[in-house]
C-alpha positions as CSV (number, residue, x, y, z in Angstrom):
1,M,16.3,35.8,-40.6
2,N,14.1,33.3,-42.3
3,P,12.4,34.9,-45.4
4,I,9.6,32.4,-45.4
5,E,8.6,33.1,-41.8
6,M,8.8,36.9,-42.6
7,L,6.5,36.5,-45.6
8,K,4.1,34.2,-43.7
9,S,4.0,36.9,-40.9
10,D,3.1,39.5,-43.5
11,H,0.4,37.2,-44.9
12,D,-1.1,36.8,-41.4
13,K,-1.1,40.5,-40.8
14,V,-2.8,41.4,-44.1
15,R,-5.3,38.6,-43.7
16,A,-6.3,40.0,-40.3
17,L,-6.6,43.5,-41.7
18,L,-8.8,42.2,-44.6
19,T,-11.0,40.3,-42.2
20,K,-11.5,43.5,-40.2
21,L,-12.3,45.4,-43.5
22,T,-14.8,42.9,-44.7
23,D,-16.4,42.7,-41.3
24,T,-17.2,46.5,-41.4
25,T,-20.6,47.9,-42.4
26,T,-21.4,50.6,-44.8
27,A,-21.6,53.0,-41.8
28,A,-17.9,52.5,-40.9
29,I,-16.6,54.9,-43.6
30,K,-13.6,56.3,-41.6
31,T,-12.6,52.8,-40.4
32,R,-12.8,51.4,-43.9
33,Q,-10.6,54.2,-45.3
34,Q,-8.0,53.7,-42.5
35,L,-8.0,49.9,-43.0
36,L,-7.7,50.2,-46.7
37,E,-4.7,52.5,-46.4
38,Q,-3.1,50.1,-44.0
39,I,-3.7,47.1,-46.2
40,E,-2.3,49.0,-49.2
41,N,0.8,50.0,-47.4
42,E,1.4,46.5,-46.1
43,M,0.9,45.0,-49.5
44,Q,3.1,47.4,-51.3
45,V,6.1,46.6,-49.0
46,H,5.4,42.9,-49.1
47,T,5.0,42.8,-52.9
48,Q,8.2,44.7,-53.4
49,L,10.1,42.3,-51.2
50,E,8.8,39.3,-53.0
51,E,9.3,40.7,-56.5
52,E,12.7,42.3,-55.9
53,I,14.3,39.6,-53.7
54,F,12.4,36.4,-52.9
55,Y,10.8,35.5,-56.3
56,P,14.1,36.0,-58.3
57,A,16.0,33.8,-55.7
58,F,13.2,31.2,-55.8
59,K,13.2,31.2,-59.6
60,D,17.0,30.9,-59.8
61,A,17.1,28.1,-57.3
62,G,14.6,25.9,-59.1
63,G,15.1,26.8,-62.8
64,K,12.3,25.7,-65.1
65,E,10.5,23.9,-62.4
66,H,9.8,27.1,-60.6
67,D,8.9,29.3,-63.6
68,K,5.2,28.5,-63.5
69,M,4.8,29.4,-59.9
70,F,7.0,32.5,-60.3
71,F,5.0,33.9,-63.2
72,E,1.6,33.0,-61.7
73,A,2.5,34.8,-58.5
74,V,3.7,37.9,-60.4
75,E,0.4,38.0,-62.3
76,E,-1.6,37.7,-59.1
77,H,0.2,40.7,-57.8
78,R,-0.5,42.6,-61.0
79,A,-4.2,41.7,-60.8
80,V,-4.4,43.0,-57.3
81,Q,-2.3,46.2,-57.8
82,Q,-3.6,47.3,-61.2
83,L,-7.2,46.1,-61.2
84,V,-8.8,45.2,-57.8
85,M,-7.1,47.8,-55.5
86,P,-7.6,50.8,-57.8
87,D,-11.3,49.9,-58.2
88,L,-11.7,49.5,-54.5
89,K,-10.0,52.8,-53.8
90,K,-12.3,54.6,-56.2
91,S,-15.4,53.1,-54.5
92,D,-17.4,55.0,-52.0
93,P,-16.5,53.4,-48.6
94,G,-20.1,53.8,-47.6
95,S,-21.4,51.6,-50.4
96,E,-22.2,48.0,-50.9
97,Q,-20.0,48.1,-54.0
98,F,-17.0,48.8,-51.7
99,S,-18.1,45.8,-49.6
100,G,-18.2,43.6,-52.7
101,R,-14.8,44.8,-53.9
102,A,-13.2,44.4,-50.5
103,K,-14.5,40.8,-50.4
104,V,-13.0,40.1,-53.8
105,L,-9.7,41.6,-52.7
106,K,-9.7,39.4,-49.6
107,E,-10.4,36.2,-51.6
108,L,-7.6,37.0,-54.1
109,I,-5.1,37.7,-51.3
110,E,-6.1,34.5,-49.4
111,H,-5.8,32.4,-52.6
112,H,-2.4,33.9,-53.4
113,A,-1.0,33.6,-49.9
114,G,-2.4,30.1,-49.6
115,E,-0.7,29.0,-52.8
116,E,2.6,30.5,-51.7
117,E,2.4,28.8,-48.3
118,S,1.4,25.4,-49.6
119,E,3.4,25.3,-52.9
120,M,6.1,28.0,-53.3
121,F,7.5,28.1,-49.8
122,P,8.0,24.3,-49.5
123,A,9.6,24.3,-53.0
124,A,11.9,27.1,-51.9
125,Q,12.9,25.3,-48.8
126,K,13.7,22.2,-50.8
127,A,15.6,24.0,-53.5
128,M,17.6,26.5,-51.4
129,S,20.2,25.8,-48.7
130,K,19.8,27.2,-45.2
131,E,22.6,29.6,-46.0
132,Q,20.8,30.8,-49.2
133,L,17.6,31.3,-47.3
134,Q,19.4,33.1,-44.5
135,E,21.1,35.5,-47.1
136,V,17.7,36.1,-48.8
137,G,16.1,36.8,-45.5
138,E,18.8,39.3,-44.5
139,R,18.4,41.1,-47.8
140,M,14.6,41.2,-47.4
141,D,14.9,42.4,-43.8
142,K,17.2,45.3,-44.8
143,R,15.0,46.2,-47.7
144,K,11.8,46.1,-45.6
145,K,13.3,48.6,-43.2
146,E,14.2,50.9,-46.1
147,L,10.7,50.6,-47.6
148,Q,8.9,51.3,-44.2
149,K,10.7,54.6,-43.7
């Protein structure tokens, strides 16, 4: 199991859900609520996998060189989990405020995923052996199945 392919697949899934969410209108209250719940569930599992398994392995493999990317990624997760998502969940799904917050969430996630895919993942592939990546991927796959139960 390739952990980078797994994470990219998660990114693609969340991007698609966010696009659906931001394409809704203020009349689509039930759809917005369902999409937001799906997005939150996907992001919780993905974030746990990254923070528990992938990021520590990435940081260990690159030492000081990877510290900046590691800490920035963790802070981006924190911003989404503790600031943007709670505000969005408190918003009336039939409001323009919800629309604006959904767009901000989408932009943050796209920025974060884009940085991981263009900087962190190539650095991980360079710093880690195929065997290390395989082992990280297997641990992530096992943990993902536990978290999705």
